[in-house]
C-alpha positions as CSV (number, residue, x, y, z in Angstrom):
1,M,157.9,-6.4,118.6
2,A,157.1,-5.8,115.0
3,E,159.1,-7.6,112.3
4,P,161.7,-5.7,110.2
5,P,160.7,-4.9,106.7
6,A,161.6,-7.4,104.0
7,T,163.4,-4.8,102.0
8,A,165.6,-1.9,103.0
9,P,163.9,1.5,102.9
10,T,164.9,3.8,100.0
11,S,164.7,6.9,102.2
12,I,168.0,6.2,103.9
13,A,170.9,7.3,101.7
14,A,174.0,5.1,102.0
15,P,177.2,7.1,102.5
16,T,179.5,7.5,99.5
17,P,182.4,5.1,100.0
18,S,185.9,6.5,100.1
19,L,188.1,3.6,101.3
20,E,190.7,2.2,98.9
21,P,189.2,-0.6,96.9
22,T,188.5,0.4,93.3
23,H,184.9,0.6,92.0
24,T,183.7,-1.4,89.0
25,S,180.7,-0.9,86.8
26,T,180.0,-4.6,86.5
27,P,178.4,-6.5,89.4
28,P,180.9,-8.4,91.5
29,T,180.9,-12.2,91.4
30,T,182.0,-14.6,94.0
31,T,185.4,-16.1,93.5
32,T,186.2,-19.6,94.8
33,P,189.3,-19.4,97.0
34,T,192.3,-21.1,95.5
35,R,194.7,-20.6,98.4
36,R,194.4,-20.3,102.2
37,P,197.5,-18.6,103.7
38,T,198.4,-19.8,107.1
39,S,198.1,-16.2,108.5
40,I,194.3,-16.3,108.1
41,A,193.4,-20.0,107.9
42,T,190.1,-19.8,109.7
43,R,186.9,-18.1,108.4
44,P,185.6,-15.6,110.9
45,E,182.4,-16.9,112.5
46,P,179.3,-14.8,112.7
47,P,179.0,-13.4,116.3
48,A,176.0,-14.5,118.4
49,D,174.8,-10.9,118.8
50,L,174.2,-10.8,115.0
51,N,170.8,-12.3,115.8
52,D,169.9,-9.4,118.1
53,H,167.2,-7.1,116.6
54,G,168.5,-4.0,118.2
55,E,171.7,-1.9,118.6
56,S,173.8,-4.9,119.7
57,G,172.9,-6.7,116.4
58,A,173.8,-3.7,114.4
59,I,177.2,-3.4,116.1
60,A,177.8,-7.1,115.6
61,A,177.1,-6.7,111.9
62,V,179.8,-4.0,111.7
63,K,182.3,-6.0,113.6
64,Y,181.6,-9.1,111.5
65,L,182.0,-7.3,108.2
66,V,185.3,-5.8,109.4
67,S,186.6,-9.2,110.5
68,L,185.8,-10.6,107.0
69,Y,187.9,-8.0,105.2
70,A,191.4,-9.4,105.7
71,Y,190.1,-13.0,105.4
72,M,188.5,-12.2,102.0
73,N,191.7,-10.5,100.7
74,A,193.8,-13.4,101.9
75,T,191.6,-16.3,100.5
76,G,189.5,-14.8,97.7
77,D,186.4,-16.2,99.6
78,T,183.8,-13.4,99.2
79,K,180.6,-15.4,100.1
80,D,180.2,-14.3,103.7
81,W,181.1,-10.7,102.9
82,Q,178.5,-10.6,100.1
83,R,175.9,-12.2,102.4
84,I,176.1,-9.3,104.9
85,S,176.5,-6.6,102.3
86,D,173.5,-4.8,100.9
87,D,173.4,-4.3,97.1
88,A,173.4,-0.5,97.8
89,C,176.8,-0.6,99.6
90,Q,179.2,0.7,97.0
91,F,182.3,0.1,99.2
92,C,181.2,-3.5,99.9
93,A,180.9,-4.2,96.1
94,S,184.3,-2.6,95.4
95,A,185.9,-4.6,98.2
96,V,184.6,-7.8,96.5
97,A,185.9,-6.6,93.1
98,N,189.3,-6.0,94.7
99,A,189.4,-9.5,96.3
100,N,188.3,-11.0,93.0
101,E,191.1,-9.1,91.2
102,L,193.7,-10.3,93.7
103,S,192.6,-13.9,93.0
104,K,192.6,-13.4,89.2
105,S,196.1,-12.0,89.3
106,G,197.4,-14.9,91.4
107,T,198.0,-12.7,94.5
108,H,196.7,-12.5,98.0
109,V,197.1,-10.3,101.0
110,E,198.8,-11.4,104.2
111,G,198.1,-9.3,107.3
112,G,195.7,-6.4,107.3
113,E,193.6,-7.6,110.1
114,M,191.5,-4.9,111.7
115,T,190.4,-4.0,115.2
116,V,187.2,-2.0,115.8
117,K,186.4,0.6,118.5
118,V,182.7,1.5,118.4
119,G,181.9,5.2,118.9
120,E,178.6,7.0,118.4
121,K,175.6,4.9,117.6
122,L,172.6,6.6,116.1
123,K,169.3,5.0,115.4
124,V,168.4,6.5,112.0
125,A,165.0,4.8,111.6
126,D,163.3,1.6,112.7
127,W,165.7,-1.2,112.0
128,S,168.5,1.2,110.9
129,Y,171.6,2.5,112.6
130,S,174.6,4.7,111.8
131,I,177.6,3.5,113.7
132,T,180.8,5.5,113.9
133,T,184.0,3.5,114.5
134,K,187.7,3.8,114.8
135,L,189.4,1.1,112.8
136,H,193.0,0.1,113.0
137,E,194.3,-1.9,110.1
138,R,197.5,-3.8,110.6
139,A,200.3,-3.7,108.1
140,S,199.8,-6.0,105.1
141,T,201.9,-7.6,102.4
142,T,200.5,-8.6,98.9
143,V,202.2,-11.8,97.8
144,D,202.0,-13.7,94.5
145,D,201.5,-17.5,94.4
146,A,205.2,-18.0,94.1
147,G,205.7,-16.2,97.4
148,T,207.2,-13.0,95.9
149,V,206.2,-9.8,97.7
150,V,204.3,-7.6,95.3
151,D,203.3,-4.7,97.6
152,Q,203.5,-3.7,101.2
153,Q,201.2,-1.3,103.1
154,P,201.8,0.2,106.5
155,S,199.2,0.1,109.2
156,H,196.3,2.6,108.9
157,D,193.8,4.1,111.2
158,Y,190.4,5.1,109.9
159,A,187.4,7.0,111.3
160,T,184.6,5.2,109.6
161,V,180.8,5.4,109.5
162,F,178.7,2.3,108.8
163,V,175.0,2.3,107.9
164,V,173.4,-1.0,108.8
165,H,169.8,-2.1,108.3
166,R,167.7,-5.0,109.4
167,V,166.2,-6.7,106.4
168,G,163.9,-9.6,107.3
169,S,165.8,-11.9,109.7
170,R,169.3,-10.5,109.1
171,W,171.5,-7.3,109.4
172,V,173.1,-5.9,106.2
173,V,175.6,-3.2,105.7
174,R,174.1,-0.5,103.4
175,G,177.1,1.8,103.3
176,V,180.6,2.5,104.6
177,D,182.2,5.9,104.6
178,N,185.8,6.8,105.6
179,V,185.5,10.2,107.5
180,N,189.2,10.8,108.0
181,S,190.2,14.3,107.1
C-alpha cells in the first residue's frame, strides 16, 4: 500500500464552518489548563482505530475530535484538539479560540459532551473522506472560577459533515460543516 502524502492536497475544499464558536483573525494559541472540573477530569484517549489507514481510521478521527470538544471547553487544554486539526479547518481554529477565551475570562463549560452516529461515508480522494454524522450535544453550563453560573445551553442535535485527510502517519480534520436546516 502506498504511503499517504506528507501534505494535504489543495484540491479538496474544506467546508465552511457554521457551528457556534466565533472566528478570529489571529492564529489560535494553546492555553495551559488552569482548572480541571470533576465532570470531565480525564483527557479522552486516542482510539486504536486512529492508526488505521482506511475508512475506520477516518471515522476514529471524527469521533476523537468530537470527544475532545467538551474536554477542551472544560479544561482549556487545546493541545490534542490542535494536533488532530488541520490548519485549513476554520471551525477547528475557532473552537480553539473559544476555549482560549473561556480560560482568559476565568470560565469553563461543564457538560456539553457529545455522542456521534456515523452516517454516509464518502471516499473523496486517496487518503480523504467526507463523513456525515448526527451529533447530540448534552446540555451545558458555563461557570466562572467562583462557581457562579454564567450561561446555560440546552442540548442540541446537529447534522454535521467532517472532511478528514491522512497526512503522513496521522489523520487530520480539514473541515467541519453543520448542515442543519
